[in-house]
Every structure is written in structure tokens, then in C-alpha cells.
C-alpha positions in Angstrom: 0.1 0.0 0.1 2.7 2.1 1.1 4.4 1.4 -2.6 1.2 2.5 -4.3 0.6 5.7 -2.4 4.0 7.3 -2.7 4.0 7.4 -6.4 0.2 9.6 -6.1 1.8 11.7 -3.1 4.9 12.3 -4.7 2.4 13.7 -8.0 0.6 15.8 -5.6 3.4 17.1 -4.0 5.0 18.2 -7.6 1.9 19.5 -8.2 1.0 21.6 -5.9 4.5 22.7 -5.7 3.9 23.9 -9.5 1.2 26.2 -8.3 3.1 29.3 -7.2 5.0 29.5 -10.8 1.7 28.9 -12.9 0.5 31.9 -10.9 3.4 34.0 -11.0 3.7 33.2 -15.0 -0.3 34.1 -15.4 0.0 37.9 -14.8 -2.9 40.2 -14.9 -3.4 42.1 -17.4 -4.8 45.7 -15.6 -3.2 48.0 -19.0 -1.0 49.9 -16.2 1.8 49.2 -14.2 2.7 50.7 -11.0 5.1 53.6 -13.0 2.6 53.8 -15.6 0.2 54.9 -13.1 2.4 57.4 -11.4 3.1 59.0 -14.8 -0.1 59.2 -15.8 -0.9 61.0 -12.3 1.7 63.2 -12.7 0.6 64.0 -15.8 -2.6 64.8 -15.1 -1.7 66.9 -12.6 0.5 68.9 -14.7 -1.5 69.9 -17.2 -4.3 70.7 -14.6 -1.3 72.8 -12.8 -0.4 74.8 -16.4 -4.1 75.0 -17.0 -5.1 76.8 -13.8 -1.8 79.1 -14.1 -2.8 80.2 -17.9 -6.6 80.6 -16.9 -4.7 82.7 -14.3 -2.3 84.8 -16.4 -5.1 85.0 -18.7 -7.0 86.4 -16.6 -4.4 88.8 -15.3 -3.5 90.2 -18.8 -7.0 90.5 -19.4 -7.6 92.8 -16.8 -4.7 94.8 -17.5 -6.0 95.2 -20.9 -9.4 96.2 -19.9 -7.8 98.6 -17.2 -6.3 100.5 -20.2 -8.8 100.4 -22.7 -11.3 101.3 -19.7 -9.3 104.9 -19.3 -9.0 105.5 -22.4 -12.9 105.4 -23.0 -12.8 107.4 -20.0 -10.5 110.1 -21.3 -12.1 110.3 -24.7 -15.2 111.0 -23.5 -14.6 113.5 -20.8 -12.3 115.3 -22.7 -15.1 115.3 -25.7 -17.5 116.9 -23.1 -15.1 119.7 -21.3 -11.6 120.8 -21.4 -11.6 120.9 -17.8 -10.9 117.5 -16.8 -8.5 116.4 -14.3 -7.5 112.3 -13.9 -5.6 111.0 -10.8 -5.3 113.2 -8.5 -4.8 113.5 -4.4 -7.1 115.8 -1.9 -6.6 116.2 1.7 -9.6 113.7 3.0 -12.9 114.8 4.7 -12.0 113.0 7.4 -8.0 113.0 7.7 -5.4 111.9 5.9 -5.7 111.8 1.7 -8.2 110.5 -0.5 -7.2 109.7 -4.3 -9.6 110.8 -7.0 -9.6 108.9 -10.5 -11.3 111.9 -12.1 -12.9 115.0 -12.0 -15.0 117.3 -14.6 -16.2 120.6 -14.4 -19.9 120.5 -16.4 -22.6 123.0 -16.5 -23.4 124.3 -13.1 -21.1 122.0 -11.0 -18.4 118.9 -10.5 -18.7 115.8 -11.5 -16.5 113.7 -8.8 -16.0 109.9 -10.5 -14.8 106.6 -9.1 -13.7 103.6 -12.2 -14.3 100.4 -11.8 -12.2 97.8 -14.2 -13.7 94.8 -13.8 -14.9 91.2 -16.2 -17.3 89.0 -14.9 -20.1 89.4 -12.8 -20.5 92.5 -10.2 -23.1 91.3 -6.9 -23.8 94.0 -4.3 -25.9 96.6 -3.3 -26.0 99.9 -2.5 -26.0 99.5 1.6 -23.5 96.9 1.7 -20.2 97.9 2.7 -18.5 95.5 -0.2 -19.4 94.1 -3.4 -17.9 90.3 -4.6 -16.8 89.8 -8.7 -16.5 86.8 -10.0 -14.4 86.4 -12.9 -14.3 82.7 -13.9 -12.9 81.1 -11.2 -11.7 84.3 -9.7 -13.5 85.8 -6.5 -12.3 89.0 -5.2 -14.4 91.6 -3.0 -14.0 95.2 -3.1 -15.3 97.8 -1.1 -18.6 99.8 -1.9 -17.2 102.1 -4.9 -20.7 104.5 -3.9 -19.5 104.7 -0.6 -15.8 105.1 -1.0 -16.8 107.8 -3.5 -19.0 109.9 -1.1 -16.1 110.2 0.9 -14.2 111.9 -2.5 -16.6 113.6 -3.2 -17.2 115.4 0.2 -13.0 115.9 -0.1 -14.0 117.6 -3.5 -16.7 119.7 -1.9 -14.7 121.1 0.6 -12.2 122.4 -1.5 -15.5 124.5 -3.4 -18.3 124.3 -0.6 -20.7 127.1 -3.0 -20.1 124.3 -5.5 -22.2 121.6 -6.6 -20.1 118.2 -6.5 -21.4 114.8 -7.5 -20.5 111.2 -7.6 -20.7 109.4 -10.4 -19.2 105.3 -10.6 -18.1 103.8 -14.1 -17.4 100.6 -14.5 -15.4 99.1 -17.4 -14.8 96.0 -18.6 -17.4 93.1 -19.6 -18.9 93.0 -16.8 -22.7 92.5 -15.5 -24.8 93.3 -12.7 -27.0 91.7 -10.6 -29.1 94.0 -9.0 -30.6 97.3 -10.3 -28.0 99.8 -9.8 -28.3 102.9 -8.8 -29.1 106.1 -10.7 -25.0 107.2 -10.4 -23.8 103.4 -11.2 -23.4 103.2 -14.6 -20.8 101.4 -17.1 -18.6 103.4 -19.6 -20.7 103.0 -22.5 -23.3 105.0 -21.0 -21.1 107.9 -19.9 -21.4 110.5 -22.7 -25.2 110.1 -22.5 -25.4 110.6 -18.4 -22.8 113.7 -18.5 -25.6 115.5 -21.7 -28.4 114.2 -19.5 -27.1 115.8 -16.2 -28.5 118.7 -14.5 -27.3 119.7 -11.1 -30.3 122.0 -10.4 -30.1 126.4 -9.3 -26.7 127.3 -9.1 -25.4 130.8 -8.5 -21.6 130.7 -9.6 -21.0 133.2 -11.9 -17.3 132.7 -12.2 -16.5 129.2 -13.2 -12.8 129.7 -14.0 -12.0 130.8 -10.9 -13.7 127.7 -9.4 -12.0 125.5 -11.3 -8.4 127.1 -10.5 -9.6 126.5 -6.6 -9.7 123.0 -7.8 -6.7 122.5 -9.7 -4.2 124.6 -6.7 -5.8 122.2 -4.3 -5.0 118.9 -6.5 -1.5 116.9 -5.0 0.0 115.4 -7.7 3.7 115.4 -6.3 5.3 112.1 -5.5 5.2 112.8 -1.8 2.1 113.4 -1.4 1.8 110.4 -3.3 4.3 108.2 -1.1 2.1 109.7 2.0 -0.7 107.9 0.1 0.5 104.7 -0.6 1.8 104.6 3.2 -1.7 105.7 4.5 -3.3 102.5 2.4 -0.4 100.4 3.7 -1.5 101.1 7.2 -4.9 101.1 6.6 
């Protein structure tokens, strides 16, 4: 019995010993090796990073171009409406410090104090909210309510010429859309010329407008030291 069983036992042992080599030879095809998976993941991550960087750069460049075009359009419209326009100047703030005014234009009956905002995308904001929000693609940023901000600038200008009507106006440039109904003094640059042509300040007793504008020009600060002081003020705010 032992002699008969022994060969069978040897056969069974031989077959059993052969299984690991069979398993080793029968590779499971997954389509990707461990190295391939790693390279694939790195490639996808790199592609996503490049895409994000490209979008960020493209958005930044688009904003710069929009800002330049917007300022050019502003200058062209304002200079076509009046010979008395001052751009980018400082005044003593209504509540202390310094304040910067983007544009001031002398019109028939008064002065418009204009603040420009250069954005693309969508703008969310209500008149009394302290901050508004701009969403441009994947970028989301908050900025001070320009209505409230420009009221302070207008008051600073009003202190220079107390008896002259001064009104504040906010002008947006770029491919921007708004989610709420805007105040009458918040417009897009495409509507600026029409706005000025229809704007009426009301009764005014000022007779010597040249003297008024000379006063504004004399008060406007455009020197380098004043700008340094203003930038220092911003860094502490």
C-alpha cells in the first residue's frame, strides 16, 4: 500500500509545488503598471496646474488690457465733453489723511467726482452693503462699495469748493454684468457720454467757473511726496 500511495503522493506534491510558478507566469493584465499609474497621475496634475496658471495669467492680462482700454475710453469721452478735466489726483480727505480721485470734470452747473472700477465677469452688490463681490471665472474677489467710497471723495472735493455743487459718479469698464438694479449714479462706461449730456445739477449761483476750476487745480496734489504719503496711508489701513 505504501509503495502504491507514494507515487501518488509525489505527484500531488509536485503539482502543488508547481502552482506558485503557474501563478507567477499568469500575469494579470490591468493596462497600467505601478510606474505607469504614477506617470499618468503626475501628467494629469501637471496638465491641471498648467491650465490653472494659464487661466490666472490670461485673467490678469485681460484685466490689465481692460483697465487700459477703460481709461482710454474715459479720457476720450470726458475730454470730448469738457476742457476742464483732472485725472488721478489727491486731496486732503474729508475725515483726515488723503484721498485719491480718479477723475473730476467741470460741467455746466457743477463738478462730477468720478470713480472708475475695472472688472470683467459678474458684480454682486447692493447700495448699502460695505463690500461688493466680483466673480470672474475661477476668481472671486471682494472690494469696497464704490458708492460709499466715492461719497467720501466727493466730500473732500466739496470742501475745496464749498459753494459749488459736487456730485459723485461710479463708472465700470470691462465686460461686466450686475446681478441687481444699479443706482442712477452707477453706470457702465458705454453710458457715460449720455449720462453727462443729460445730467443737471439744479440751480447754481456761481458766475466765475474759471475761478472755481483754478481753485480745484490749486488744491489737487500730484507730486511724488504726496503719493508716497498716500501709499503709506493705504499700507496701514
